N, C-alpha and C positions, 0 to 999 in steps of 0.2 A: 766792408767787413762781412765775412761769410756768416750765414744764418746758423750753421752748426759747425763751428770751428773745431779743427783738431787741437788737441792739447799735448804739447811736447814737453818732455823733461830734458834739461841740459845740465851737465856737470862741468864745473871748472875748478882748477886748483885753488887752494887757500891763498896762494901767493898773489892772486889778482886783487885781493882786498876789496875795496868798495868801488874800484874803477868801473866795472860793468854797470853798476847802479847809477853812478854819477854821470856816466857818459852814454847811457842808454843802449846797451848791447849785450848779447851773449856771443861767445866766440869758440872756435875750435883750433887746435894746434896743427901738427903735421907741417911744420915750417918748410921742410925740404920740398914739399909738393908745390909750393908757390900758390898762386891764385886758383882755388878749387873750381872756379867756373870754366876753366879750360878743359875740364874732363867731362865729356857729354854723358857718360853712362858708367855703370858699375865695372864693366870690363876694362874700360880705360883706366879707372882708378886702381883696379887690381894690378894692371901692368905697371903703373907708376909706383905703387907701393913696393912691388918686387924690385924695381930699379933703384928707388931712393932709400928703401929700408930693407936691405937684403938680409940683415941679421934677425929680423922678425920671423916667427914661425909662419910657414906657408899656409897652415891651416887657419890662421887668424885673419888672412887677407880678405876672405869674403865678408866677415863681420866688420872689419875696418872699412872696407869699401862701401858697405851698406850704411854705416854711420855717416861717412863723408857725403854720400849721395843724398841721404835724407836731409842733411843740414843744408846742402847747396841747392837741391832741386825740388824737394818735396814740401818743405816748409813754405807756407803761403802768407801773404799779407792778410791780417785779420786772425790768423791762428794764434793760440794762446801758448805762452811758454811758462813753465814752472822751473825756477832756478833756486835750488837749495844751496845757499852760500856756505862754504866750508870754513870761513873765517869767523862765523858767528852762528847762532842757532836760529836763523831766520829763513823763511821760505818766501821767495820773491816771485810775484806773478805779474806778467806783462802781456802785451799784444805786439806781434810782429808788424812792422810798418811796411815790409816788403823790400827795404834797402839792404844791399849786400856790399860790404867793403872789404878790400884786402889791404891790410896795414903791414907792409913788409918789415918795418922796424918796430913792431909792437914789443914793448919792454917785457911782457909776460910770455912771449912766444906763443901767442894766440892770434895769428895774423888774419884769419878769416872770420869776419864778424857779420852777424845779422842784427840790424837795428831794432830796438825794442822800446815801446812806450810802457813804462812801468805803471801798473795799476794798483798795486798794494804790496805791503811787506808784513809778514805775519810770523809770530813765534811758532816753532815746531809744535808746541803744546796745544795749538789751536786745531790740530788735525788728528784724525783717528790714526791708530797704529797701522791699520791696513794701508792708509794713504801714505804714511811715512815709509812703509816698507816698499811701496811701489816706486817712490821717487828715489829709493836707495838702489836703483837698478845698477847692473854691472857694467853698462856701456855709457858712453859720453852723451849720446843723443838717443832718445827713445820716445815712443809714443805711449802716452798715459791712457789706459783704457778702463781698468776695473774701478778706479776712483775718480774718473774724469769729472763726474758731476760735483764731487765735493770741492774740487779746486775751482770749477766754474762758479759755484754758489758763493764762494768766498769773495768774488769780485762782482756779485750781483747779476751774473749772466744767465743762470739757470738754477733751479732747485735740483738737489741730487737725484731725485726720481725722474727728472725730465731729461737727463743727459746720459744716454746709454753709451756703451763702448763704440768707438769708431771701428770701421771694418775696412778690409781690403788692403791692409799693409802687413806683409809677412813679418814675423818675428825673426830676429837673427839668433843663431845658435853659437854661443861662445866656445872657445877651446877649453879643455879641462882646467888648465892652470888659471885662466881668467875667471872661470866660474867659481873655482875654489877660493881664490882671493876675494871675490865678491861676497861669497857666503861668510867668510871670516870677518870682513869689514862690516857686513850687515849685522852680524851678531854683536859687535861692539857698539854700533850705533843704536841698535834696538835696546841694549842694556842701558845706555845713557838716557834714552827717552823714558824708559821704565822708571829709573831712579828719580828723575826730575818729576815725572807724573805722580809718583807716590808721595814725594815731598809736598807737591802742590795740593794733593787731595787729602793728605793725612795731617798736615801741620799748619797751624795758624802762623801769622807773622812772628809772634813772640815765641811759639814753639820752635820755629826755625832758628831763632837766635840761640835758644838752649841747645839745639842740635849742633850748631856751629861751635858753641863753647865746648860741648862734649867731644866733638871731632878734634878740636885743638888740644884737648887734654889727652886724647889718644895719640897725638903727635908729640907729646912730651911737655906741653905747656900747662901752666896753672891758669885757668880761665874762669871768669865770672860774668854773668849778664848784668847790665846796668839797670837802673830803674826804668819803668815803662814810659815815663815822661820826663822831659827836661834833660835828655841825654846829649843834646847838642849834636846829633848825628852819630854818636858812638853807642853801639848796641852791646858790644862785648869788649872786655879788657883782658889781655893775656900777657903772661910774662914767664920767664924761665925759673926764677927763684920763687919760693913759696909765698913770701910776703909781698912781692911786687915792688921792691925798692930798686932793684938793680936793672939798668937798661940792658937790652932794648925792651921797651914796653910796646905792645901792639894794641892799637885802638882799631876796633873792627866795626864796620858798618855792614849790616846784613839786609839784603833786599830779596824777599821771596816773590820774585816776579820774573817773567820770561821774556819781557821786551827789552828794549835798549836803554841803558842808563846814560843820561845826558851829563855833560860836564859840570853843571852847577851842583849836582848831588855829590860828585867827587870833590869839588872845591869845598863843600861844607865839611867833609871829613878832614881835609887838609888843614882847615882853619882851626881844628881842635888840637893839633899837634904841638907839643912843646919839646924841650931839649931831651934827647934820648928816646923819643917816641916815634913810632912808625905807624903808617896808616895801611890797613888792609880792608879793601872793599870786596865783598862777596855778593855775587848776584847769580841767579839761575838763568839769566839771559845773557846779553852781550853788552858792549860798551860803544858809545859813539866814537867816531874818529878823533874828536876833540879830547875825549877822555883818555884815549889810548896815547895820543901825543903828549898829554900832560904826564902820564906815567913814565914815558921815555925820558922826560926832563926832570923828574922828581925821584931821586934815588930812595927816598923814604916812603914811597907809595907803591903798593902792589895791588893790581886788579885781578880778581879771580872770577872768570865767567862760568857759565853752566858746564861746559866741557871740562874745565880745570877742576871744578868742584866735584864732578862725578869721578874724576881720576883720583882725587884725594879720598873720596868715600871708598872706592875700590881698594886703594892701597892700604887703608886702615880698617877694612871691613871686619877682619877677624878680631879687632880690639873694640869694636862697637859694643855697647851694652845690648843684652837680649831684646830690650824694648825696641831699639832701632833696627836690629837685624830682623825682628819680626815684622816691622813696618816695611822694610825693604828686603824681602826674602830673595836671596841669591845663592847660587851654588857655583863652585869653580869648575870650569871646563877648559879643555885645551882645544884650540882651533889651529888649522894649518897656517904657517907663517911663510909665505912665498914672496914677501915684499922685496927680498934681495935677489930673487932668481930672475 
């Protein structure tokens, strides 16, 4: 292991799920290029990109070639990788083992893999906004510099003040469209981080239950918070009719936490459901794979994670009471939408 390892950030699509974590790797796509180890330098990669991806803008090839070269040739055994998974709100930190694999039939179209020993998995709320902004970079593979020490400190390798930025690796310059899309996406991610941070800092667990009940009322339900003890896993009861006799009746469990919810907690909510009742589990974090599998097979169960909850808040923000709008101060802006271009 190197004494002063580089710290790399890697992005992968949400469709990979937990597979990189369970199988110990991060990966990159570009399936048409085959095994990336066959290209010795950036120039060879530029030529291959032009041949296999002729529809991509010529101006983007230097950036793409730089990403592929870094992933294949510059990452070293002992270097640290930070992987913010898109299917939950977790930041995963590991160490490269040095192994490189090409899996031609990878189901996620990420055939080129670097093997990783995972060292820790942390909620996004554990990191400063500056660190979160840096790992929201516009490219797939990037060198973390400004907040390198914060990520190293998380796994006990160095205190933030002991780990300065790495040197000697040039930054890639994106084309205009890539940079514009990145800025728009970063604005959305930063807003979500802000909303969850405000809730964590300003509301107690019981206050969060009241906020959830209020949000459901903004969505057209009549909702009430249950007693603080003896609720059997039900924190809020909501229904469409004023008296609450007509189904469906929603039984809601609220978790003001940003880590992963295990299946036993979801099972507890399911155990309270009777005829005509549905379970709604709301968390500011994410859910274990077992919990998600349970939701797929139980039509009366709905899991709301942190990203889903932020979306509900934004959709109903204008209807929130002044108290909550003051707690989560937001203003509407328009950002470029080039996702279909």
